[in-house]
N, C-alpha and C positions, 0 to 999 in steps of 0.2 A: 504494500500500500504506500509506503513512504517514497518509493522510487517513482510513483505515478503522480506525486503532488504537483509538479510543474504542469502536468497535462490537465488538471482540473479546470473548469471554466472560471474565468475572472468575474468578480462581482461588478454589477453595474452601478452600485451606489457609492463606490469608492474610486477615487482617481488620484494620480500624481498631480500635485499643484506646484506652481513656481514659488521660489523664495527670493527675497531681496538681499538678505544678510544671513550669514552663518558664521558662528565663532565657537571656539573651544576654550573654556575657562577652567582653571584649577578648581577642584572641589575642596571641601573643608578638610577631608582626610588626605594625608600625603599620598602622592601617586594616584590620585583620583581626578577625573575630569568630567566636565559637563558640556554637552552640546546645546547651544542656544540658536534657534532658527527663527527668523521673523520675515514677514512679507505682508501681502494683501490677499485676502481670500475673496473669491468671486461672489459668494453668497453670505449674507450676514449670519445665517443660521447654520453654516457649515462648521463641522468640528475638524480641526487640524491636529494631526499627531505625527510622531516620528516612528517609523517602523523598520527595525533592523532586518536585513535579509538573513536567510537561513543558509548556513554553510556546513558541509561535512568536515572540512579542514579549514583551519584559520587562514584567511587570505592576507595579502599584503595590506590592502585597504578594505575595511569592512564597510559594505554599502548600507546606508540608512536612507530610506525613502521618506519624502515629505508627502503625506497623503491627506486628502480631504474627503470627508464622508458627509452625506446628507441624510437626515432622519426622515425625509419625506419630500414635500414640495420645497424647492429652493427659493428663498426670498432674494431676488436679484438686486442686491445692494452690496457694494464692496465694504470690507471692514479690515482693519489691521489685525494681525495675529502674531503671537510670540509663543513658541513651545520649547520645552527643554527635555533632555534625556540624559540621565547619568550613563557614562560610558563603561561602567564596571562590567567586565565579561564580554564586551562587544567591540574590542579593539583588534584591528589587524596587526600583523607584525610591524607595519610601518605607521598605521593610523587608520583614518576613516575617510569615506567619501559620501558626501551628502548628495542625494539624487532628487532633483525636482523634475517637473514636466519638461522644461526646456533648457535646464542648466544643471551643472554638476560642479562640486567644489571639493577638492581633496585637502586633507589636513594631516600633516605629520604630527603624531602624538608620541611624546617620549615614553 
């Protein structure tokens, strides 16, 4: 079943969305980091989240998708968003890659 995961149908209520800024900041605990991503969402009632990709083996840069989901009818008014994600356990050997609808940004994380 696990090997067929990529072949399952994609959801229609969730989409990659663009981001305007992404940065990695140190966490409170030594050697911990937090990803902070911000931008403008196309619907005021859209929920934005960061979703790490699934890997069998640790990659050089761990992909993290910026996704937007709608709970029903989209209210077509733009709104700013800011989301964050602790990077504990989801770092590649060199860092991370933030993946939006039309852009990507790579970070080397020590």
